[in-house]
N, C-alpha and C positions, 0 to 999 in steps of 0.2 A: 503494499499500499504506500501512496505518496505521502508525505508529511503535510499537515495543514498549518497554516499560519493565521494568526489573528489579525482580522481586517483592521486597517488604520484610517482608511478613507471610505466615504459613503456617498452614494448617489441615490436619487430617486430616478426610477426609470418608469416610463409609460410608453404605450403604442401611440405613434404619431397618426396613424391612418385607422380609424376604428372600423373601416369597411374590411379591413384584413385581420381581424381579432383572432381568427383561428391560428395563424402563424406565430403571433407573438407568444402565447402560452407554450405552444410546441416548442419553439427555439428556446425560450427561458429553461424549460424542463431538461432539454438535451444538453444546453451548455451547463447547466448546474451540475449534471451527471459527470461532466468533464472536469469539474472542479476549478475552473478559472477564476470565479469570484463566487462569493456567498450570497444567498439570497435570503431576504427577509421581507416579510408581508405584514402590513399594519390591517389587522382584520376589522377594525372599526371604520378605515377608509377604503379598503381595498387596495391601497398604494402598494407597490412594489420597491423595495429598496435594495441596493447592491452593496456589498462590502468587498473591498480588495485592499492589497498590501500597498499598490502603486497605481498611478494613472495609466500606466500601459495597459494593465488588465481591463480597465474600462474601454479603452480605445479598441482592444482585441474583441472584447464582447460586443461592442456596437458594430464592428466591421463584420463580424460573423453573423449577427442577428440580421443585418442588412444583405449581406451576401449569400448566405446559405439559407435563410428562412424567409427572405423577402419581407422582413418586418422592419419598417423604419421606426427608430427609437428616439424618444426625447429623454434626454440625461440632465438631471438638475443636481449640481453639487450640494452636499449636506455639510460638507466640512469634514475635518479629522477627528479622530478620537482623542480625547484629552487625558 
């Protein structure tokens, strides 16, 4: 098994195109299995949040969501863990 790291950076992530909502959760599920970033969900608001060690992981996530799953994502920085 690969080692896991505690995320220090966080972003809100949402689907830019609500007409393609099927590809968004499918892409998130598959990428979470790959372990690139960690997923958190606010069950009160339904918002997804990503946790990662560095900015590059967010960029890879966005690139793969758009390229492999045809899901445009909006990512909003939430800051660093203190």
